[in-house]
C-alpha positions as CSV (number, residue, x, y, z in Angstrom):
1,X,21.1,19.4,-0.5
2,X,19.3,17.8,2.4
3,X,19.2,14.1,3.3
4,X,15.6,12.9,3.3
5,X,16.2,10.8,6.4
6,X,18.5,12.7,8.8
7,X,17.7,16.1,7.3
8,X,21.3,17.2,7.5
9,X,22.6,19.6,4.8
10,X,25.1,17.6,2.7
11,X,27.4,18.3,-0.2
12,X,26.6,15.0,-1.9
13,X,23.6,12.6,-1.6
14,X,23.1,9.0,-2.8
15,X,20.1,7.4,-4.3
16,X,18.3,4.7,-2.2
17,X,15.8,2.5,-3.9
18,X,12.9,2.0,-1.5
19,X,12.4,-1.4,-2.8
20,X,15.8,-2.9,-3.5
21,X,16.7,-3.4,-7.1
22,X,17.6,-7.0,-6.5
23,X,13.9,-7.6,-5.5
24,X,12.4,-5.7,-8.5
25,X,14.7,-7.4,-11.0
26,X,14.0,-10.9,-9.6
27,X,10.2,-10.4,-9.8
28,X,10.5,-8.5,-13.1
29,X,8.9,-5.4,-11.6
30,X,9.4,-1.7,-12.4
31,X,12.1,0.0,-10.5
32,X,10.8,1.4,-7.3
33,X,10.7,5.0,-6.0
34,X,13.9,6.5,-4.7
35,X,15.0,8.9,-2.0
36,X,18.1,11.1,-1.8
37,X,20.0,10.3,1.3
38,X,23.5,10.9,2.7
39,X,26.1,8.1,2.6
40,X,25.9,7.6,6.4
41,X,22.2,6.9,6.3
42,X,22.6,4.7,3.2
43,X,25.3,2.6,4.8
44,X,23.4,2.3,8.1
45,X,20.3,1.0,6.3
46,X,22.2,-1.7,4.5
47,X,24.2,-2.6,7.6
48,X,21.0,-3.1,9.7
49,X,18.6,-4.6,7.3
50,X,18.6,-7.2,4.5
51,X,16.9,-6.6,1.2
52,X,14.0,-8.8,2.0
53,X,13.0,-6.8,5.0
54,X,13.6,-3.5,3.1
55,X,11.3,-4.7,0.3
56,X,8.4,-6.0,2.5
57,X,8.4,-3.7,5.6
58,X,10.8,-0.7,5.2
59,X,9.8,0.5,1.8
60,X,8.8,4.1,2.7
61,X,10.7,7.0,4.1
62,X,8.4,7.0,7.1
63,X,8.8,3.3,7.8
64,X,12.6,3.8,7.7
65,X,12.4,6.7,10.1
66,X,10.1,5.0,12.5
67,X,12.0,1.7,12.7
68,X,13.6,1.7,16.2
69,X,17.2,0.9,15.3
70,X,17.2,3.5,12.4
71,X,15.5,6.1,14.6
72,X,18.3,5.7,17.2
73,X,20.9,6.2,14.5
74,X,19.0,9.2,13.0
75,X,18.9,10.9,16.4
76,X,22.6,10.4,16.8
77,X,23.7,11.3,13.3
78,X,21.7,14.6,13.3
79,X,24.2,15.9,15.8
80,X,27.2,15.0,13.7
81,X,29.0,17.4,11.4
82,X,28.1,16.7,7.8
83,X,31.8,16.9,6.6
84,X,32.9,14.0,8.8
85,X,32.7,10.3,7.7
86,X,30.4,8.3,10.0
87,X,31.4,4.7,10.7
88,X,28.4,2.4,11.0
89,X,28.0,-1.0,12.6
90,X,25.4,-3.7,12.6
91,X,25.1,-3.6,16.4
92,X,23.9,0.0,16.3
93,X,27.1,1.5,17.5
94,X,28.2,4.6,15.6
95,X,31.3,6.8,15.6
96,X,33.1,9.4,13.5
């Protein structure tokens, strides 16, 4: 299975709601589209961005990929082995 953000082949993927469920529940909207991503990408998204910004600005795969902080992470994580747990930080520092 391939992560829809970093494009690494992974054993397991997680489901990321492009518009956070907190936002859709509060506004009584239908659940948004989802993408299948690795846990490293998922954790990095939520470490960097609050749900309000995710709902308003970063609600597509392309928007997430093109966001400068996420792009920096994706360029780094693509070089990492898929069987290693990636540690993410809000400051944009990454390590295995």
